[in-house]
BALOBA-1460 file (C-alpha; in Angstrom, 3 decimals):
// residues 86
<rec num="1" residu="x" x="88.082" y="83.108" z="188.623"/>
<rec num="2" residu="x" x="90.116" y="83.077" z="191.472"/>
<rec num="3" residu="x" x="94.071" y="81.947" z="191.736"/>
<rec num="4" residu="x" x="96.243" y="81.426" z="193.432"/>
<rec num="5" residu="x" x="99.609" y="82.803" z="191.763"/>
<rec num="6" residu="x" x="102.605" y="84.565" z="192.450"/>
<rec num="7" residu="x" x="102.980" y="88.244" z="192.307"/>
<rec num="8" residu="x" x="107.198" y="89.305" z="191.652"/>
<rec num="9" residu="x" x="108.339" y="92.208" z="193.652"/>
<rec num="10" residu="x" x="112.147" y="93.125" z="194.458"/>
<rec num="11" residu="x" x="114.326" y="94.895" z="192.682"/>
<rec num="12" residu="x" x="116.309" y="94.103" z="189.052"/>
<rec num="13" residu="x" x="117.928" y="90.981" z="188.972"/>
<rec num="14" residu="x" x="116.227" y="90.187" z="192.503"/>
<rec num="15" residu="x" x="113.576" y="89.067" z="192.921"/>
<rec num="16" residu="x" x="111.278" y="88.439" z="194.990"/>
<rec num="17" residu="x" x="107.643" y="86.498" z="195.068"/>
<rec num="18" residu="x" x="104.746" y="87.422" z="197.310"/>
<rec num="19" residu="x" x="101.558" y="84.161" z="197.029"/>
<rec num="20" residu="x" x="97.965" y="85.658" z="196.692"/>
<rec num="21" residu="x" x="94.590" y="85.197" z="195.971"/>
<rec num="22" residu="x" x="93.510" y="87.176" z="193.439"/>
<rec num="23" residu="x" x="90.744" y="87.258" z="190.544"/>
<rec num="24" residu="x" x="92.534" y="86.131" z="187.017"/>
<rec num="25" residu="x" x="91.537" y="89.478" z="185.444"/>
<rec num="26" residu="x" x="93.355" y="91.334" z="187.842"/>
<rec num="27" residu="x" x="97.116" y="92.348" z="186.037"/>
<rec num="28" residu="x" x="100.231" y="89.933" z="187.810"/>
<rec num="29" residu="x" x="100.972" y="92.428" z="191.018"/>
<rec num="30" residu="x" x="97.839" y="94.339" z="190.919"/>
<rec num="31" residu="x" x="94.838" y="94.501" z="192.949"/>
<rec num="32" residu="x" x="94.355" y="90.932" z="194.831"/>
<rec num="33" residu="x" x="92.867" y="89.254" z="198.146"/>
<rec num="34" residu="x" x="94.399" y="88.444" z="199.770"/>
<rec num="35" residu="x" x="98.645" y="87.739" z="200.264"/>
<rec num="36" residu="x" x="99.105" y="83.944" z="201.574"/>
<rec num="37" residu="x" x="102.856" y="83.264" z="202.042"/>
<rec num="38" residu="x" x="106.069" y="84.217" z="200.094"/>
<rec num="39" residu="x" x="109.421" y="82.939" z="197.660"/>
<rec num="40" residu="x" x="112.235" y="84.171" z="198.190"/>
<rec num="41" residu="x" x="114.182" y="82.570" z="195.253"/>
<rec num="42" residu="x" x="117.722" y="84.127" z="195.826"/>
<rec num="43" residu="x" x="118.202" y="81.685" z="198.446"/>
<rec num="44" residu="x" x="119.861" y="77.809" z="196.274"/>
<rec num="45" residu="x" x="116.724" y="75.939" z="197.954"/>
<rec num="46" residu="x" x="113.493" y="75.584" z="199.287"/>
<rec num="47" residu="x" x="113.712" y="75.895" z="202.618"/>
<rec num="48" residu="x" x="112.141" y="77.206" z="205.591"/>
<rec num="49" residu="x" x="114.023" y="80.613" z="205.596"/>
<rec num="50" residu="x" x="113.286" y="81.315" z="201.915"/>
<rec num="51" residu="x" x="109.284" y="80.311" z="201.860"/>
<rec num="52" residu="x" x="106.504" y="80.683" z="203.794"/>
<rec num="53" residu="x" x="102.846" y="79.649" z="203.041"/>
<rec num="54" residu="x" x="99.519" y="79.807" z="205.472"/>
<rec num="55" residu="x" x="98.474" y="76.234" z="204.735"/>
<rec num="56" residu="x" x="94.651" y="77.431" z="206.190"/>
<rec num="57" residu="x" x="94.272" y="79.899" z="204.087"/>
<rec num="58" residu="x" x="95.439" y="78.105" z="201.293"/>
<rec num="59" residu="x" x="92.665" y="75.004" z="202.395"/>
<rec num="60" residu="x" x="90.247" y="77.134" z="202.836"/>
<rec num="61" residu="x" x="90.411" y="79.143" z="199.486"/>
<rec num="62" residu="x" x="90.454" y="76.627" z="197.139"/>
<rec num="63" residu="x" x="87.835" y="75.016" z="198.743"/>
<rec num="64" residu="x" x="86.239" y="78.216" z="197.980"/>
<rec num="65" residu="x" x="87.473" y="77.343" z="194.110"/>
<rec num="66" residu="x" x="90.724" y="79.009" z="193.517"/>
<rec num="67" residu="x" x="92.612" y="77.015" z="191.311"/>
<rec num="68" residu="x" x="96.559" y="77.464" z="191.819"/>
<rec num="69" residu="x" x="99.210" y="78.496" z="188.901"/>
<rec num="70" residu="x" x="101.664" y="75.102" z="188.279"/>
<rec num="71" residu="x" x="104.380" y="77.533" z="189.926"/>
<rec num="72" residu="x" x="102.757" y="77.875" z="193.141"/>
<rec num="73" residu="x" x="101.792" y="74.305" z="192.890"/>
<rec num="74" residu="x" x="105.274" y="73.232" z="192.851"/>
<rec num="75" residu="x" x="105.690" y="75.775" z="195.134"/>
<rec num="76" residu="x" x="103.473" y="74.000" z="197.265"/>
<rec num="77" residu="x" x="104.277" y="70.961" z="197.361"/>
<rec num="78" residu="x" x="107.505" y="71.813" z="198.186"/>
<rec num="79" residu="x" x="106.636" y="72.712" z="201.225"/>
<rec num="80" residu="x" x="104.817" y="70.705" z="202.969"/>
<rec num="81" residu="x" x="107.715" y="68.330" z="202.434"/>
<rec num="82" residu="x" x="109.439" y="70.557" z="204.759"/>
<rec num="83" residu="x" x="106.808" y="71.131" z="207.489"/>
<rec num="84" residu="x" x="107.065" y="66.889" z="207.384"/>
<rec num="85" residu="x" x="110.131" y="66.366" z="207.633"/>
<rec num="86" residu="x" x="110.376" y="68.723" z="210.280"/>
């Protein structure tokens, strides 16, 4: 089963997340099919500086049957609000 989820990178107490498409059997930071964005939670709020997503590729993978994790789903909703308000 395909999943759209976060892979944690960065150093201790300074996380940085890649938004990836992967098979659900692969480890969190292991093999992935495609990197479709990133999220840097160090910034205090969701802005265009700390989050990026390729909406075309997200829609493509959802059509292929990928399921989003709960955290990824909320990030995508917030990201779409930012882009609409611009």
